[in-house]
C-alpha positions as CSV (number, residue, x, y, z in Angstrom):
1,X,9.1,7.7,-3.4
2,X,6.6,7.5,-0.6
3,X,7.8,6.1,2.7
4,X,6.8,5.2,6.2
5,X,9.3,4.6,9.0
6,X,8.5,2.3,11.9
7,X,8.2,3.9,15.3
8,X,7.7,7.5,16.4
9,X,9.7,10.4,17.6
10,X,13.4,11.0,17.4
11,X,14.5,7.4,16.6
12,X,12.1,7.3,13.6
13,X,13.2,10.8,12.4
14,X,16.8,9.8,12.5
15,X,16.1,6.5,10.7
16,X,14.1,8.5,8.1
17,X,17.0,10.9,7.6
18,X,19.4,7.9,7.1
19,X,17.1,6.3,4.5
20,X,16.6,9.7,2.7
21,X,20.4,10.0,2.5
22,X,20.8,6.5,1.1
23,X,18.1,7.2,-1.5
24,X,19.8,10.4,-2.6
25,X,23.2,8.7,-2.8
26,X,21.8,6.0,-5.2
27,X,19.8,8.4,-7.4
28,X,22.8,9.5,-9.5
29,X,23.1,6.0,-11.1
30,X,19.3,6.0,-11.9
31,X,18.5,2.5,-10.8
32,X,15.2,0.9,-11.6
33,X,12.6,1.0,-8.7
34,X,13.4,-2.7,-7.8
35,X,17.1,-2.0,-7.9
36,X,16.7,1.1,-5.7
37,X,14.7,-0.8,-3.1
38,X,17.3,-3.6,-3.1
39,X,20.2,-1.1,-2.8
40,X,18.5,0.7,0.2
41,X,17.8,-2.6,1.8
42,X,21.4,-3.7,1.4
43,X,22.6,-0.4,2.9
44,X,20.3,-0.7,5.9
45,X,21.5,-4.3,6.4
46,X,25.1,-3.0,6.7
47,X,24.0,-0.8,9.6
48,X,21.1,-2.5,11.3
49,X,19.2,-0.7,14.0
50,X,17.1,-3.0,16.1
51,X,13.3,-2.8,15.6
52,X,13.6,-0.2,12.8
53,X,12.4,-0.7,9.3
54,X,11.0,1.4,6.5
55,X,8.3,0.8,3.9
56,X,8.8,2.6,0.6
57,X,7.0,2.6,-2.7
58,X,9.4,3.8,-5.4
59,X,8.2,4.8,-8.8
60,X,9.9,6.2,-11.9
61,X,8.0,8.1,-14.6
62,X,9.6,8.3,-18.1
63,X,8.0,11.3,-19.7
64,X,9.4,10.6,-23.2
65,X,8.3,7.0,-23.2
66,X,5.1,7.6,-21.1
67,X,6.0,4.7,-19.0
68,X,5.7,4.2,-15.2
69,X,7.7,1.6,-13.2
70,X,6.8,0.7,-9.6
71,X,8.3,-1.4,-6.8
72,X,7.0,-1.7,-3.3
73,X,8.5,-2.6,0.1
74,X,5.6,-2.8,2.5
75,X,3.2,0.0,1.7
76,X,-0.4,-0.7,0.7
77,X,-0.9,-1.7,-2.9
78,X,-1.5,1.4,-5.1
79,X,-4.5,2.0,-7.2
80,X,-4.5,2.4,-11.0
81,X,-7.6,4.1,-12.3
82,X,-8.2,3.7,-16.1
83,X,-11.1,3.3,-18.4
84,X,-13.3,4.4,-15.6
85,X,-12.3,1.4,-13.4
86,X,-10.2,0.9,-10.3
87,X,-7.4,-1.7,-10.5
88,X,-5.2,-2.7,-7.6
89,X,-1.5,-2.9,-8.6
90,X,-0.3,-6.1,-7.0
91,X,3.0,-4.6,-6.0
92,X,4.0,-6.0,-2.6
93,X,7.3,-6.6,-0.9
94,X,9.1,-6.9,2.4
95,X,9.9,-3.7,4.4
96,X,13.5,-2.5,4.1
97,X,15.9,-3.1,6.9
98,X,14.4,-6.4,8.1
99,X,15.8,-9.0,5.9
100,X,19.2,-8.9,4.1
101,X,18.2,-10.9,1.0
102,X,14.9,-9.5,0.0
103,X,13.9,-9.3,-3.7
104,X,11.5,-6.7,-5.0
105,X,9.2,-7.1,-8.0
106,X,8.8,-4.3,-10.5
107,X,5.6,-3.5,-12.4
108,X,5.5,-1.4,-15.6
109,X,2.7,0.5,-17.1
110,X,2.1,2.3,-20.4
111,X,-0.8,4.5,-19.4
112,X,-3.0,6.7,-21.6
113,X,-4.0,10.3,-21.1
114,X,-6.5,10.5,-18.2
115,X,-5.2,7.5,-16.4
116,X,-4.5,7.9,-12.7
117,X,-2.2,6.3,-10.2
118,X,-2.8,6.7,-6.4
119,X,-0.2,5.9,-3.8
120,X,-0.9,6.1,-0.1
121,X,0.3,5.2,3.3
122,X,-1.4,2.8,5.6
123,X,-2.5,5.7,7.8
124,X,-5.2,6.3,5.2
125,X,-6.6,2.8,5.3
126,X,-6.2,2.6,9.1
127,X,-8.0,5.9,9.9
128,X,-10.7,5.0,12.5
129,X,-14.1,6.4,13.1
130,X,-15.4,7.1,16.6
131,X,-16.9,3.5,16.6
132,X,-13.5,2.0,15.7
133,X,-14.3,1.2,12.1
134,X,-11.4,1.5,9.7
135,X,-11.6,3.7,6.6
136,X,-10.3,0.7,4.6
137,X,-9.5,0.0,1.0
138,X,-13.1,-0.4,-0.1
139,X,-14.0,3.2,0.9
140,X,-10.8,4.5,-0.7
141,X,-11.5,2.7,-4.0
142,X,-15.1,4.1,-4.0
143,X,-13.6,7.7,-3.6
144,X,-11.2,7.1,-6.5
145,X,-13.9,5.6,-8.6
146,X,-16.1,8.6,-8.0
147,X,-13.5,11.3,-8.6
148,X,-11.0,9.6,-11.0
149,X,-11.9,11.9,-13.8
150,X,-10.7,14.9,-11.8
151,X,-7.3,16.3,-11.5
152,X,-4.6,14.7,-9.3
153,X,-5.0,17.6,-6.9
154,X,-8.8,17.1,-6.7
155,X,-8.4,13.3,-6.2
156,X,-6.0,13.9,-3.2
157,X,-8.3,16.5,-1.7
158,X,-11.4,14.2,-2.0
159,X,-9.5,11.3,-0.4
160,X,-8.5,13.5,2.6
161,X,-12.0,14.9,2.8
162,X,-13.5,11.4,3.0
163,X,-10.9,10.2,5.5
164,X,-11.4,13.3,7.7
165,X,-15.2,12.9,7.6
166,X,-14.9,9.2,8.5
167,X,-12.5,9.8,11.4
168,X,-14.2,13.1,12.6
169,X,-13.3,13.7,16.2
170,X,-10.7,10.9,16.4
171,X,-7.1,11.8,16.4
172,X,-5.0,10.1,13.7
173,X,-2.4,7.6,15.2
174,X,-0.4,7.2,12.0
175,X,0.8,9.4,9.2
176,X,-1.6,10.0,6.3
177,X,0.1,10.4,2.9
178,X,-1.5,10.4,-0.6
179,X,0.2,11.1,-3.9
180,X,-1.8,11.0,-7.2
181,X,-0.3,11.0,-10.6
182,X,-2.6,11.9,-13.5
183,X,-1.3,11.2,-17.0
184,X,-1.6,14.1,-19.4
């Protein structure tokens, strides 16, 4: 799971700890990604905290079946690189903790060796240059297209290099998280 909590400082840290505990408590029953997001959303609805919400993309990889399932609650749509091409995974959803009765779609993939999945927080897309230009999805997709053949570690490093070069001299105002999964 990759997540992003609204706000900054102690309130956001406390909320993140709450969400982490809820996730851990539900893991034992091995819910699907959509079920997990619904369960966390329901738990947060039982103890609402004003102006707090969390965005999570939750994925489950089945190594035996070589199958990946993904559900999203407000993070940017992930990238699926395969056959040398970038595809946007149309996984979207409402952030957790805002609406009691939110449903979450789940997407399944049967990838081949060499396929790549890239998950990232909005801080990557929202990184600004000294002129105020966002790094944006197009730049991110170009990086993934260029380095998709590499290892997951190389892909993450290249994304951070490109973001840091784009935003040189400008302090990041949001977290920047990237996770890449390369199918072997």
